[in-house]
VOROZA-234038 format. One record per residue (C-alpha): residue number from 0; chain; x, z, y. Coordinates in steps of 0.02 Angstrom, whole numbers, m for minus. Layout:
[site NUM; "A"; [X; Z; Y]]
...
! end
This chain:
[site 0; "A"; [1311; m1819; 6801]]
[site 1; "A"; [1219; m1853; 6651]]
[site 2; "A"; [1270; m1704; 6560]]
[site 3; "A"; [1201; m1604; 6714]]
[site 4; "A"; [1037; m1699; 6720]]
[site 5; "A"; [1003; m1661; 6530]]
[site 6; "A"; [1058; m1471; 6554]]
[site 7; "A"; [942; m1457; 6699]]
[site 8; "A"; [793; m1553; 6596]]
[site 9; "A"; [822; m1430; 6452]]
[site 10; "A"; [814; m1285; 6566]]
[site 11; "A"; [660; m1337; 6648]]
[site 12; "A"; [583; m1372; 6470]]
[site 13; "A"; [629; m1205; 6402]]
[site 14; "A"; [553; m1120; 6560]]
[site 15; "A"; [392; m1222; 6545]]
[site 16; "A"; [377; m1170; 6362]]
[site 17; "A"; [408; m997; 6400]]
[site 18; "A"; [273; m1005; 6522]]
[site 19; "A"; [145; m1082; 6402]]
[site 20; "A"; [188; m953; 6274]]
[site 21; "A"; [156; m809; 6406]]
[site 22; "A"; [2; m885; 6463]]
[site 23; "A"; [m56; m911; 6288]]
[site 24; "A"; [m18; m725; 6251]]
[site 25; "A"; [m106; m659; 6412]]
[site 26; "A"; [m261; m774; 6366]]
[site 27; "A"; [m267; m701; 6195]]
[site 28; "A"; [m247; m522; 6270]]
[site 29; "A"; [m400; m554; 6392]]
[site 30; "A"; [m508; m621; 6252]]
[site 31; "A"; [m483; m472; 6152]]
[site 32; "A"; [m627; m332; 6158]]
[site 33; "A"; [m636; m156; 6098]]
[site 34; "A"; [m710; m129; 5922]]
[site 35; "A"; [m803; 48; 5906]]
[site 36; "A"; [m718; 139; 5766]]
[site 37; "A"; [m582; 6; 5767]]
[site 38; "A"; [m440; m56; 5867]]
[site 39; "A"; [m459; m60; 6058]]
[site 40; "A"; [m391; m188; 6196]]
[site 41; "A"; [m218; m134; 6252]]
[site 42; "A"; [m227; 22; 6146]]
[site 43; "A"; [m79; 139; 6167]]
[site 44; "A"; [m144; 300; 6100]]
[site 45; "A"; [m206; 352; 5920]]
[site 46; "A"; [m386; 306; 5875]]
[site 47; "A"; [m510; 429; 5949]]
[site 48; "A"; [m523; 565; 5814]]
[site 49; "A"; [m683; 577; 5700]]
[site 50; "A"; [m627; 716; 5583]]
[site 51; "A"; [m553; 886; 5610]]
[site 52; "A"; [m394; 830; 5519]]
[site 53; "A"; [m378; 684; 5635]]
[site 54; "A"; [m396; 788; 5793]]
[site 55; "A"; [m256; 915; 5731]]
[site 56; "A"; [m150; 752; 5692]]
[site 57; "A"; [m172; 694; 5869]]
[site 58; "A"; [m134; 869; 5944]]
[site 59; "A"; [26; 870; 5841]]
[site 60; "A"; [61; 701; 5897]]
[site 61; "A"; [50; 765; 6089]]
[site 62; "A"; [142; 926; 6047]]
[site 63; "A"; [289; 841; 5967]]
[site 64; "A"; [303; 706; 6113]]
[site 65; "A"; [304; 853; 6245]]
[site 66; "A"; [429; 939; 6153]]
[site 67; "A"; [541; 787; 6133]]
[site 68; "A"; [510; 736; 6320]]
[site 69; "A"; [569; 907; 6374]]
[site 70; "A"; [729; 913; 6268]]
[site 71; "A"; [763; 732; 6337]]
[site 72; "A"; [745; 793; 6509]]
[site 73; "A"; [855; 948; 6492]]
[site 74; "A"; [994; 858; 6396]]
[site 75; "A"; [1004; 704; 6505]]
[site 76; "A"; [970; 803; 6664]]
[site 77; "A"; [1110; 913; 6631]]
[site 78; "A"; [1224; 769; 6586]]
[site 79; "A"; [1183; 667; 6745]]
[site 80; "A"; [1197; 812; 6857]]
[site 81; "A"; [1367; 847; 6781]]
[site 82; "A"; [1418; 661; 6808]]
[site 83; "A"; [1372; 659; 6978]]
[site 84; "A"; [1410; 841; 7041]]
[site 85; "A"; [1579; 842; 6955]]
[site 86; "A"; [1646; 673; 6978]]
[site 87; "A"; [1820; 643; 7030]]
[site 88; "A"; [1778; 554; 7192]]
[site 89; "A"; [1721; 720; 7268]]
[site 90; "A"; [1871; 813; 7222]]
[site 91; "A"; [1801; 895; 7068]]
[site 92; "A"; [1944; 971; 6945]]
[site 93; "A"; [1901; 968; 6758]]
[site 94; "A"; [1883; 1136; 6689]]
[site 95; "A"; [2002; 1199; 6540]]
[site 96; "A"; [1926; 1301; 6408]]
[site 97; "A"; [1928; 1308; 6216]]
[site 98; "A"; [1763; 1384; 6170]]
[site 99; "A"; [1618; 1481; 6212]]
[site 100; "A"; [1524; 1596; 6089]]
[site 101; "A"; [1377; 1612; 6196]]
[site 102; "A"; [1351; 1425; 6208]]
[site 103; "A"; [1384; 1408; 6024]]
[site 104; "A"; [1243; 1527; 5972]]
[site 105; "A"; [1133; 1459; 6103]]
[site 106; "A"; [1129; 1281; 6044]]
[site 107; "A"; [1109; 1342; 5861]]
[site 108; "A"; [970; 1459; 5891]]
[site 109; "A"; [860; 1366; 6012]]
[site 110; "A"; [860; 1199; 5900]]
[site 111; "A"; [823; 1315; 5748]]
[site 112; "A"; [675; 1394; 5832]]
[site 113; "A"; [606; 1233; 5891]]
[site 114; "A"; [627; 1153; 5719]]
[site 115; "A"; [536; 1301; 5633]]
[site 116; "A"; [388; 1303; 5764]]
[site 117; "A"; [367; 1118; 5736]]
[site 118; "A"; [377; 1134; 5553]]
[site 119; "A"; [241; 1269; 5549]]
[site 120; "A"; [123; 1178; 5640]]
[site 121; "A"; [148; 1013; 5536]]
[site 122; "A"; [143; 1102; 5372]]
[site 123; "A"; [m25; 1191; 5416]]
[site 124; "A"; [m103; 1021; 5453]]
[site 125; "A"; [m18; 941; 5301]]
[site 126; "A"; [m79; 1071; 5181]]
[site 127; "A"; [m260; 1052; 5240]]
[site 128; "A"; [m237; 863; 5217]]
[site 129; "A"; [m194; 886; 5031]]
[site 130; "A"; [m335; 1015; 4993]]
[site 131; "A"; [m471; 896; 4910]]
[site 132; "A"; [m559; 1041; 4824]]
[site 133; "A"; [m746; 1071; 4834]]
[site 134; "A"; [m794; 900; 4882]]
[site 135; "A"; [m969; 851; 4914]]
[site 136; "A"; [m934; 671; 4850]]
[site 137; "A"; [m805; 585; 4744]]
[site 138; "A"; [m761; 401; 4758]]
[site 139; "A"; [m639; 306; 4656]]
[site 140; "A"; [m558; 172; 4771]]
[site 141; "A"; [m462; 35; 4677]]
[site 142; "A"; [m352; m96; 4758]]
[site 143; "A"; [m360; m269; 4698]]
[site 144; "A"; [m274; m423; 4760]]
[site 145; "A"; [m357; m434; 4884]]
[site 146; "A"; [m509; m320; 4887]]
[site 147; "A"; [m568; m148; 4863]]
[site 148; "A"; [m673; m76; 4723]]
[site 149; "A"; [m786; 75; 4753]]
[site 150; "A"; [m849; 186; 4605]]
[site 151; "A"; [m957; 341; 4663]]
[site 152; "A"; [m909; 463; 4527]]
[site 153; "A"; [m984; 645; 4576]]
[site 154; "A"; [m1114; 687; 4710]]
[site 155; "A"; [m1263; 607; 4779]]
[site 156; "A"; [m1246; 412; 4728]]
[site 157; "A"; [m1155; 438; 4574]]
[site 158; "A"; [m1155; 296; 4455]]
[site 159; "A"; [m1143; 163; 4608]]
[site 160; "A"; [m1006; 44; 4602]]
[site 161; "A"; [m969; m118; 4698]]
[site 162; "A"; [m825; m225; 4770]]
[site 163; "A"; [m796; m243; 4954]]
[site 164; "A"; [m717; m406; 5010]]
[site 165; "A"; [m683; m503; 5169]]
[site 166; "A"; [m828; m584; 5240]]
[site 167; "A"; [m821; m775; 5188]]
[site 168; "A"; [m850; m828; 5379]]
[site 169; "A"; [m702; m710; 5443]]
[site 170; "A"; [m583; m814; 5323]]
[site 171; "A"; [m654; m980; 5374]]
[site 172; "A"; [m618; m933; 5553]]
[site 173; "A"; [m433; m881; 5507]]
[site 174; "A"; [m412; m1043; 5413]]
[site 175; "A"; [m476; m1147; 5570]]
[site 176; "A"; [m366; m1045; 5686]]
[site 177; "A"; [m523; m990; 5793]]
[site 178; "A"; [m534; m802; 5784]]
[site 179; "A"; [m711; m744; 5856]]
[site 180; "A"; [m781; m568; 5881]]
[site 181; "A"; [m701; m386; 5899]]
[site 182; "A"; [m717; m375; 5705]]
[site 183; "A"; [m614; m520; 5667]]
[site 184; "A"; [m534; m497; 5487]]
[site 185; "A"; [m619; m332; 5487]]
[site 186; "A"; [m793; m382; 5425]]
[site 187; "A"; [m823; m353; 5243]]
[site 188; "A"; [m968; m397; 5130]]
[site 189; "A"; [m1001; m229; 5061]]
[site 190; "A"; [m939; m72; 5169]]
[site 191; "A"; [m903; 91; 5095]]
[site 192; "A"; [m1053; 207; 5138]]
[site 193; "A"; [m1044; 395; 5158]]
[site 194; "A"; [m1147; 530; 5229]]
[site 195; "A"; [m1095; 628; 5390]]
[site 196; "A"; [m1028; 809; 5389]]
[site 197; "A"; [m988; 799; 5198]]
[site 198; "A"; [m828; 818; 5115]]
[site 199; "A"; [m786; 653; 5042]]
[site 200; "A"; [m640; 642; 4914]]
[site 201; "A"; [m555; 469; 4882]]
[site 202; "A"; [m463; 447; 4732]]
[site 203; "A"; [m348; 292; 4745]]
[site 204; "A"; [m264; 183; 4610]]
[site 205; "A"; [m233; m7; 4590]]
[site 206; "A"; [m257; m136; 4471]]
[site 207; "A"; [m105; m240; 4510]]
[site 208; "A"; [18; m210; 4641]]
[site 209; "A"; [31; m65; 4765]]
[site 210; "A"; [m106; m48; 4895]]
[site 211; "A"; [m135; 78; 5031]]
[site 212; "A"; [m303; 140; 5091]]
[site 213; "A"; [m296; 186; 5277]]
[site 214; "A"; [m436; 233; 5410]]
[site 215; "A"; [m351; 276; 5573]]
[site 216; "A"; [m506; 368; 5646]]
[site 217; "A"; [m508; 482; 5500]]
[site 218; "A"; [m317; 515; 5489]]
[site 219; "A"; [m316; 454; 5310]]
[site 220; "A"; [m187; 348; 5224]]
[site 221; "A"; [m163; 360; 5029]]
[site 222; "A"; [m60; 239; 4928]]
[site 223; "A"; [m154; 157; 4785]]
[site 224; "A"; [m30; 140; 4639]]
[site 225; "A"; [m54; 58; 4471]]
[site 226; "A"; [m55; 173; 4331]]
[site 227; "A"; [m62; 326; 4457]]
[site 228; "A"; [m200; 427; 4528]]
[site 229; "A"; [m189; 499; 4695]]
[site 230; "A"; [m326; 571; 4807]]
[site 231; "A"; [m357; 612; 4990]]
[site 232; "A"; [m515; 679; 5089]]
[site 233; "A"; [m601; 667; 5250]]
[site 234; "A"; [m760; 739; 5332]]
[site 235; "A"; [m823; 624; 5461]]
[site 236; "A"; [m915; 714; 5610]]
[site 237; "A"; [m997; 569; 5692]]
[site 238; "A"; [m1105; 428; 5619]]
[site 239; "A"; [m1057; 247; 5649]]
[site 240; "A"; [m934; 112; 5581]]
[site 241; "A"; [m753; 150; 5562]]
[site 242; "A"; [m616; 16; 5507]]
[site 243; "A"; [m447; 13; 5429]]
[site 244; "A"; [m338; m105; 5322]]
[site 245; "A"; [m219; m114; 5169]]
[site 246; "A"; [m54; m44; 5249]]
[site 247; "A"; [53; m90; 5109]]
[site 248; "A"; [117; m267; 5097]]
[site 249; "A"; [28; m325; 4942]]
[site 250; "A"; [44; m505; 4941]]
[site 251; "A"; [m1; m667; 5023]]
[site 252; "A"; [m177; m605; 5063]]
[site 253; "A"; [m119; m442; 5130]]
[site 254; "A"; [m194; m480; 5298]]
[site 255; "A"; [m367; m506; 5220]]
[site 256; "A"; [m401; m339; 5142]]
[site 257; "A"; [m489; m238; 5267]]
[site 258; "A"; [m585; m72; 5252]]
[site 259; "A"; [m755; m39; 5330]]
[site 260; "A"; [m824; 137; 5310]]
[site 261; "A"; [m1007; 162; 5370]]
[site 262; "A"; [m1060; 349; 5399]]
[site 263; "A"; [m1242; 375; 5405]]
[site 264; "A"; [m1350; 526; 5435]]
[site 265; "A"; [m1399; 626; 5273]]
[site 266; "A"; [m1576; 542; 5272]]
[site 267; "A"; [m1507; 376; 5287]]
[site 268; "A"; [m1372; 399; 5159]]
[site 269; "A"; [m1506; 448; 5034]]
[site 270; "A"; [m1608; 299; 5072]]
[site 271; "A"; [m1464; 182; 5055]]
[site 272; "A"; [m1421; 272; 4883]]
[site 273; "A"; [m1604; 238; 4830]]
[site 274; "A"; [m1587; 51; 4880]]
[site 275; "A"; [m1428; 12; 4806]]
[site 276; "A"; [m1477; 88; 4633]]
[site 277; "A"; [m1632; m8; 4632]]
[site 278; "A"; [m1520; m167; 4680]]
[site 279; "A"; [m1406; m122; 4534]]
[site 280; "A"; [m1552; m98; 4417]]
[site 281; "A"; [m1620; m269; 4465]]
[site 282; "A"; [m1446; m346; 4432]]
[site 283; "A"; [m1419; m264; 4262]]
[site 284; "A"; [m1461; m414; 4162]]
[site 285; "A"; [m1484; m408; 3968]]
[site 286; "A"; [m1316; m476; 3903]]
[site 287; "A"; [m1404; m541; 3755]]
[site 288; "A"; [m1519; m649; 3862]]
[site 289; "A"; [m1512; m840; 3835]]
[site 290; "A"; [m1498; m928; 3996]]
[site 291; "A"; [m1536; m1114; 4047]]
[site 292; "A"; [m1386; m1215; 4127]]
[site 293; "A"; [m1476; m1230; 4275]]
[site 294; "A"; [m1535; m1051; 4312]]
[site 295; "A"; [m1363; m983; 4265]]
[site 296; "A"; [m1268; m1119; 4372]]
[site 297; "A"; [m1383; m1072; 4519]]
[site 298; "A"; [m1337; m891; 4503]]
[site 299; "A"; [m1149; m938; 4478]]
[site 300; "A"; [m1154; m1033; 4654]]
[site 301; "A"; [m1196; m875; 4745]]
[site 302; "A"; [m1053; m775; 4654]]
[site 303; "A"; [m928; m914; 4681]]
[site 304; "A"; [m970; m923; 4867]]
[site 305; "A"; [m952; m728; 4881]]
[site 306; "A"; [m803; m707; 4788]]
[site 307; "A"; [m705; m864; 4743]]
[site 308; "A"; [m731; m980; 4887]]
[site 309; "A"; [m607; m878; 4998]]
[site 310; "A"; [m453; m948; 4883]]
[site 311; "A"; [m516; m1093; 4783]]
[site 312; "A"; [m617; m1165; 4937]]
[site 313; "A"; [m796; m1218; 4938]]
[site 314; "A"; [m755; m1386; 4865]]
[site 315; "A"; [m660; m1316; 4726]]
[site 316; "A"; [m491; m1408; 4784]]
[site 317; "A"; [m382; m1242; 4803]]
[site 318; "A"; [m235; m1235; 4929]]
[site 319; "A"; [m56; m1206; 4903]]
[site 320; "A"; [m17; m1096; 4759]]
[site 321; "A"; [m207; m1084; 4726]]
[site 322; "A"; [m245; m1198; 4589]]
[site 323; "A"; [m396; m1329; 4595]]
[site 324; "A"; [m542; m1302; 4496]]
[site 325; "A"; [m612; m1476; 4525]]
[site 326; "A"; [m543; m1573; 4381]]
[site 327; "A"; [m457; m1426; 4306]]
[site 328; "A"; [m412; m1443; 4131]]
[site 329; "A"; [m452; m1269; 4081]]
[site 330; "A"; [m619; m1279; 4164]]
[site 331; "A"; [m668; m1432; 4074]]
[site 332; "A"; [m598; m1377; 3917]]
[site 333; "A"; [m735; m1351; 3776]]
[site 334; "A"; [m637; m1185; 3726]]
[site 335; "A"; [m731; m1068; 3843]]
[site 336; "A"; [m610; m928; 3790]]
[site 337; "A"; [m476; m992; 3898]]
[site 338; "A"; [m568; m974; 4070]]
[site 339; "A"; [m649; m819; 4021]]
[site 340; "A"; [m481; m742; 3991]]
[site 341; "A"; [m419; m789; 4154]]
[site 342; "A"; [m573; m702; 4239]]
[site 343; "A"; [m559; m544; 4137]]
[site 344; "A"; [m370; m524; 4148]]
[site 345; "A"; [m307; m632; 4302]]
[site 346; "A"; [m172; m755; 4305]]
[site 347; "A"; [3; m805; 4385]]
[site 348; "A"; [61; m621; 4399]]
[site 349; "A"; [m83; m575; 4508]]
[site 350; "A"; [m110; m728; 4608]]
[site 351; "A"; [m279; m748; 4517]]
[site 352; "A"; [m346; m573; 4511]]
[site 353; "A"; [m444; m505; 4374]]
[site 354; "A"; [m640; m494; 4403]]
[site 355; "A"; [m689; m363; 4269]]
[site 356; "A"; [m795; m274; 4393]]
[site 357; "A"; [m922; m429; 4390]]
[site 358; "A"; [m1052; m405; 4260]]
[site 359; "A"; [m1053; m507; 4105]]
[site 360; "A"; [m1195; m618; 4168]]
[site 361; "A"; [m1109; m647; 4336]]
[site 362; "A"; [m946; m703; 4249]]
[site 363; "A"; [m1041; m813; 4130]]
[site 364; "A"; [m1138; m882; 4283]]
[site 365; "A"; [m978; m919; 4391]]
[site 366; "A"; [m894; m1011; 4243]]
[site 367; "A"; [m1041; m1111; 4194]]
[site 368; "A"; [m1051; m1162; 4385]]
[site 369; "A"; [m874; m1209; 4396]]
[site 370; "A"; [m895; m1319; 4225]]
[site 371; "A"; [m1045; m1408; 4308]]
[site 372; "A"; [m1008; m1441; 4498]]
[site 373; "A"; [m906; m1558; 4597]]
[site 374; "A"; [m830; m1688; 4474]]
[site 375; "A"; [m838; m1559; 4326]]
[site 376; "A"; [m993; m1635; 4246]]
[site 377; "A"; [m971; m1556; 4074]]
[site 378; "A"; [m1142; m1500; 4031]]
[site 379; "A"; [m1071; m1338; 3958]]
[site 380; "A"; [m1146; m1169; 3971]]
[site 381; "A"; [m1063; m1001; 3945]]
[site 382; "A"; [m1186; m867; 3886]]
[site 383; "A"; [m1161; m685; 3943]]
[site 384; "A"; [m1139; m641; 3756]]
[site 385; "A"; [m983; m737; 3751]]
[site 386; "A"; [m910; m621; 3884]]
[site 387; "A"; [m969; m470; 3802]]
[site 388; "A"; [m872; m526; 3645]]
[site 389; "A"; [m723; m560; 3748]]
[site 390; "A"; [m716; m388; 3830]]
[site 391; "A"; [m700; m307; 3663]]
! end
């Protein structure tokens, strides 16, 4: 009796748990909303194509699906017809034959023709995808753990460079377990900006491990491999915001490495280039300038919030394998070279990424900030000249 009662209770508990999980899943699904240029609620099909290549890929997808469906219906239709029509219960007698030359030829020739047609159609699109010649704009895309670096190498905007990182508020929402907004974990601080109807060549590489740059609306996916250079291209036919993610498992922060491409009109793109170059010129500090501790720490606080707080936390306490900066022996050490080397070269097999993309002044500022905030009241100051010397 007791055993039956226990089993019944356990059964009901499992049923109740399953119902709660289902209800939670449905609630999450109802809460989801479409993101223009990104994932859609209950999406089953490919993303709406924004490039000619993406349209061809979608057409290939439909064609292959139809061919496979026809083959499936034909094969299983004949099989089930034979099972029903020639079953023993209706008096069917099994045929006794050895071989049929006609059938052998048919099931060799027909699949061969189907495969050749499918292969020719796919080859045409694949060849077009690999033709990166005559690009209007060339952008080097570097994968870091866990962010993207963009350098405009050729074309309008040449010389522009920046790092694109997950927005801090997005990470805070993830840590709190309270996702909000259609662009959850897709919002970045600096999107990649390109002009509409221009051929954009993307050169990919990586600084640490293998990453992969993918934007579904463009039908673009290219691995970024350390020590290798790969390329791909796209020509966006509409303006707007389009989203993707790193699709190579690159470490524990893999889920926090989004891609945001902003496609602008030619006029707006020119305005963006002018504004970005003015912004870069304003940030191009003289590395020989001697700063006061207060001014350098104030600038370092902003750099820390934008780049470091995601992992080390705003209070410098870190979490899990991420070491705390508050009270850190290396941070408080009077030998500045130790902390400078970590920021320039990374540490712990990539757990701490290299930050060579920051300017000399920015690195000096963030180090000075960490040495003089929280409980780290060292009074030490790191000047940009020290970073210049360490880079050599």
